Structure formats: structure tokens, C-alpha cells
C-alpha positions in Angstrom: 11.4 17.5 31.4 14.7 17.7 30.0 15.8 20.9 27.9 18.0 19.0 25.3 14.4 19.1 23.8 12.5 22.0 24.1 8.5 22.3 23.1 6.9 25.5 22.5 3.1 25.7 21.2 1.2 27.9 19.3 -1.9 27.6 17.2 -2.0 23.9 17.3 1.5 23.5 16.5 4.1 21.9 18.7 7.4 22.7 17.9 10.1 20.1 19.4 13.4 21.8 18.8 16.8 19.8 19.2 18.5 21.5 22.1 22.3 20.9 22.1 23.4 23.2 19.9 26.9 23.6 21.5 27.3 19.9 20.1 25.5 20.8 16.8 22.4 18.9 18.2 24.2 15.4 18.8 21.9 12.8 19.3 22.8 11.2 22.3 20.9 8.9 24.5 19.5 11.8 27.2 18.2 13.6 23.8 16.3 11.0 23.0 15.0 10.4 26.3 13.9 14.2 26.4 12.4 13.7 22.5 10.7 10.2 24.0 8.9 12.2 26.5 7.7 14.8 25.0 6.1 12.4 21.9 4.5 10.2 24.5 2.5 13.6 26.1 1.4 14.4 22.4 0.4 10.9 22.1 -1.7 11.1 25.3 -2.7 15.1 24.3 -2.9 15.4 20.7 -2.1 18.7 18.4 -2.8 19.8 15.1 0.6 19.5 13.9 4.7 18.5 15.0 7.5 20.0 14.0 10.9 18.9 14.5 13.5 20.9 13.9 17.2 22.4 15.7 18.4 24.8 17.7 21.4 26.9 16.4 23.5 26.3 13.5 21.8 23.1 12.1 19.2 20.4 12.4 21.5 17.9 13.6 25.1 16.6 12.9 23.7 13.1 13.5 24.0 10.2 16.3 26.7 11.6 18.7 30.2 9.5 18.0 31.4 10.0 21.1 28.4 8.4 22.6 28.8 5.4 20.6 32.9 4.9 21.1 32.2 5.5 25.1 29.7 2.4 24.7 25.5 4.0 24.8 24.0 2.6 27.9 20.1 2.7 26.6 17.2 2.3 29.0 16.3 -0.8 27.0 17.3 -2.3 23.4 16.8 -0.3 20.4 14.8 2.5 22.0 16.4 5.2 19.5 14.7 3.4 16.8 11.5 3.0 19.0 11.3 6.6 19.3 11.5 7.6 16.3 8.8 4.7 15.2 6.7 6.6 17.8 7.0 9.5 16.4 6.3 8.6 12.7 3.6 6.9 14.0 1.7 10.0 15.5 -1.5 10.6 13.9 -1.2 13.7 12.7 1.5 15.5 9.9 5.1 15.5 11.1 7.5 18.0 9.5 11.0 17.8 9.9 12.2 21.4 9.5 15.7 21.3 8.0 18.6 24.2 8.3 22.4 23.2 8.0 23.7 19.6 8.8 21.6 16.7 8.5 23.6 13.6 8.8 23.6 9.9 9.0 21.1 9.7 12.3 20.0 12.9 11.9 19.1 12.0 8.6 17.2 8.9 10.0 15.2 11.1 12.6 14.2 13.6 9.7 12.8 10.9 7.6 9.9 10.4 9.8 9.0 13.8 8.7 5.7 13.4 6.5 7.0 16.7 4.7 10.8 17.4 5.0 11.0 21.4 4.4 14.7 22.4 3.5 16.5 25.5 3.5 18.7 26.4 1.0 21.9 25.6 3.3 20.8 22.2 4.4 23.1 19.6 4.2 22.0 16.2 3.8 24.0 13.0 3.9 24.3 9.4 5.3 27.9 8.5 6.3 27.3 4.9 7.9 29.8 3.6 5.5 32.5 6.0 6.1 32.3 4.9 10.1 31.8 1.2 9.2 28.2 1.0 10.6 25.1 0.2 9.0 21.3 2.0 9.7 19.2 1.1 12.9 17.0 4.0 12.7 14.9 3.0 9.5 17.2 4.9 7.1 17.7 1.5 4.9 13.7 1.5 4.6 12.8 5.1 4.5 15.2 6.9 2.2 14.6 4.3 -1.0 10.7 4.9 -0.2 11.3 8.7 -0.6 13.8 8.8 -3.2 14.1 5.4 -4.9 16.2 2.5 -4.5 19.1 3.6 -6.7 19.1 6.9 -5.6 19.4 5.6 -1.6 22.4 3.5 -3.0 24.6 6.6 -4.2 23.6 8.5 -0.9 24.5 5.3 1.0 27.8 4.0 -1.1 29.2 7.5 -1.9 28.8 9.4 1.8 28.3 12.6 -0.2 26.4 15.8 1.0 23.4 16.9 -1.0 22.1 20.7 -0.7 18.9 21.8 0.4 17.7 22.4 -3.5 19.2 19.1 -4.4 17.5 17.4 -1.9 14.4 18.8 -3.2 15.3 17.7 -6.8 15.8 14.3 -5.9 12.3 14.0 -3.5 14.2 13.8 -0.3 13.1 17.2 0.9 9.0 18.5 -0.1 10.5 22.2 -0.9 13.5 23.8 -0.4 13.3 28.0 0.3 15.8 30.7 0.6 17.9 30.8 4.1 16.0 34.1 4.5 12.5 32.4 4.0 12.8 29.6 6.2 10.8 30.8 9.4 8.5 32.6 6.9 8.0 29.7 4.7 7.8 27.1 7.4 5.4 29.5 9.4 3.2 29.3 6.3 3.0 25.6 5.4 2.0 25.2 9.2 -1.1 27.4 8.8 -1.8 26.1 5.6 -2.2 22.2 7.1 -3.7 23.0 10.0 -6.5 25.4 8.3 -7.5 21.4 7.2 -9.3 18.9 9.3 -7.3 17.0 12.0 -9.8 14.0 11.3 -8.7 13.9 7.6 -4.9 14.2 8.2 -5.2 11.2 10.8 -7.3 9.0 8.7 -5.0 9.9 5.1 -1.9 9.2 7.2 -3.2 5.7 8.5 -4.5 4.9 4.7 -1.2 5.7 3.3 0.6 4.0 5.7 -1.0 0.8 5.8 -1.4 0.6 2.3 2.1 1.7 1.3 3.6 -1.3 -0.8 0.3 -3.2 -1.5 -1.0 -4.0 -5.1 -3.4 -1.5 -6.4 -6.3 -3.8 -6.1 -5.4 -4.4 -2.1 -4.9 -0.8 -1.9 -7.9 0.2 -3.5 -10.2 -2.1 -1.3 -8.5 -0.7 1.8 -9.2 2.6 0.5 -13.4 1.9 -0.2 -14.0 -0.5 2.7 -11.9 0.7 5.6 -11.6 4.0 5.0 -12.9 6.1 7.7 -15.5 8.4 5.8 -16.6 11.4 7.3 -15.1 13.5 10.1 -17.2 15.0 12.8 -16.2 18.3 11.4 -17.8 17.7 7.5 -20.9 19.5 8.4 -19.4 22.3 10.0 -16.8 22.9 7.6 -19.3 22.7 4.3 -21.8 24.9 6.2 -19.0 27.5 6.6 -18.3 27.0 2.8 -21.6 27.3 1.5 -22.5 30.3 3.6 -19.3 32.2 1.9 -20.8 31.2 -1.2 -24.7 32.6 -0.6 
């Protein structure tokens, strides 16, 4: 696979690192092709958690404007948005770990994270309007669902930059830690999630996704009558707990 996205695995956590540090991990077609190959492999050979992050100084400065200006040659129509959807739909927790720049197309990519874990030095922004562009990778749908429609309008209309602390305060990031604690905090978060049942993670993610936006009664019916119930590791987990208590 291309080294534009580097994969490393540890304790069930697959870390996918955007690897164009000399270009601030700007997102071009080749990088998306590399990301797609890794995501497809994870679909075939599931892991416990996926962490998406950037090499060097930042998560990503966004869609490579040079690529746009030159006229991107896509393998098929809507290629990047399809890769993003495939990543978002993985039946396991996806964490976007953001430090430094996370602008526009990079924000669209980070929004696939079930959890956005931010460093204090993170800089989030949507600059589509600065370049006379509109989102095509999901931002218009995912951003307002995360922070509310009027805060999303503020971000989209002003093209402002928001710090990691501000992102956490508005609900864009789930949490923000001091820069010095970024690596240790990320490791603690993944360990905490990985200790729980992958069956439950997949079932809960599917339930949340399929009921998003439904009326309460319809969502409750989905949970009660179409939920997946007990997982294959339930007895072992409860047994281990009761043995510790006795």
C-alpha cells in the first residue's frame, strides 16, 4: 500500500496516519486511495478501534487546493465522499485524533469520528466560502448534527478558526487535552473503549445511526424490537465480574 497513509496496530487499535507532513497532510486523490485501501482491509479483517490522525505538525490542512486547481482525476465520481462514508460506516468506534490544523476538507474527514479527540493546539475551521466552494464530503449534514444548525452556520459563514478548547465547548470535539497530554490521553481513551465489548460497540453504533432523526416512538420501537440483544461475550464478561466480587 502507499505510504501516504501509514497503518500501525497495537492491542486491537488500528491507527491510520495521514502521511504528507511536508504538505501539512493536504488531502489529494492519492492519499484518499491509500486511505480507501486501509479501510477496505479493515472491513474484511475487523479490529477493535480505528484511530485517524495526522503525521507531523497537524491532522490536515484540508483538501489540496493545488489538486483542485489542476483538475483532479478521480477513479470514479464522488470518490472521496464514498471513502469517507465507508470509514464512517465501519461497525466499530472510529476516533479522529486532531492536533494542529483541521480545515474544511480535513474537518469533513474528522467528522466521521464517533469521537473527536482534540489537542489544545488544534485549529478547526470551515473555509469553503472563502474559496467559493460548497461541501461535498458530508460537512453540511454532519456538522449541524454535532453542534447544532446555527453554530454550524456561524462556522460556515464566517470561516473562523476555533481552538481545541473552543471546539470542545461547542461540542465539535468530545474532549480537549493539553498538548503535552495528547499521546497519553489518546492511549487511555482507546484502552478504555477497547476494554468493552466489540459486539456492543457495533450494535450500538448501528442503532444510533439508524435511529438518528427518527421520532422518539419510532426510535424506541427500533431499540426494543430490532436491537441485537445479548452478545456472544456476555456470559464470560458477567462471569468474570461476579468472580471478582465473590
